[in-house]
N, C-alpha and C positions, 0 to 999 in steps of 0.2 A: 504494500500500500504506500503510495507516494503522498507524503504530507510535507508541505513547504510553506510555512507561515510568511516568510519573506516574499515568496512569489505571490501569494494571495494578497499581501499588502501592496505589491506593485500593480496587481490587477485592479485593486480599489482606486488607484490613482489614474487609471486609463479612462478614456471616454466610453460611454455606453455604445455598444456595437449597433444599437438601433437608433437611439436619439442623438448621440454625440454629446450628451451632457455628462457632468460629473456631480457628485461623487458616485461611485458604483459599488455594487456587491459582486463578488466573484460567484457567478451562478454555475454550479456543477451541472454537467451534461451527462445524464444517465441513459438517454435514448440511444439504443443500438448496442448496449452492453449485455442485454439479456438477463440482467439481475433484477432483484426486487427493489421496491421503492425504499426500503430501509437501508440499502447498501449505498453509502456515499462513494462516488467514483474518486479516482486519484485527483490530486490537486492540479495536475496538468490538463485536466478536462474541464476547464472553466472558461466562461466568456464574461466580460464586464457588462452588467445590466444595472440601470438605475434601480433603486430599491423598489419602487412601485411595480416595475415590470418583473423584477425577480419574484415578488409576492404573487403577481398574476401567473407567472410560470408554475408556481406551486398550486395555486387555486384551480386553474383550469386543466392542469395536466401538461406535462412537458411536450409530448408529441403535438397535441392540439395547439399549444402556445407557439411553438416554433413554426409550424405550418401556417398559422395565421399571420405571423410576423413576416414570413417570406412573401405571402400574398399581399400584405399591406405595403411592404417596402421592397419593390422589385430589385433594387440595387443592393439589398441587404446580403443576399447570397454571394454576390460578387465580392463584397467587402470581406466576408469570411474567407473566401478562397484566396484573396490577396494576402490576408494575415497569415493563413496557413502556409502559403508559399514563402512568405518572408521568413517565418520561423524556421521552416525546413531548410532553406538555402543559406540563411545566416549562420546556421549551426554546422555547416559543412566546412 
């Protein structure tokens, strides 16, 4: 299990992946792991979300939340892909 408080603190300082606002919560992404809701994923599976959206993610369910956000913000998916590519290639 990866737990990294310093990394989570750095995510809190980033802008929200959806709104571009700060401060943020590190929202753990469980979708696609095949585990139960009680299992928190590793800390490297987080995205910065403003607190209100992080709460909504928990209230409506993760899969529904992310699908709705992609539909509401068409450039949202591209922003995630760019961040993933940066992280991948910056670490090589």
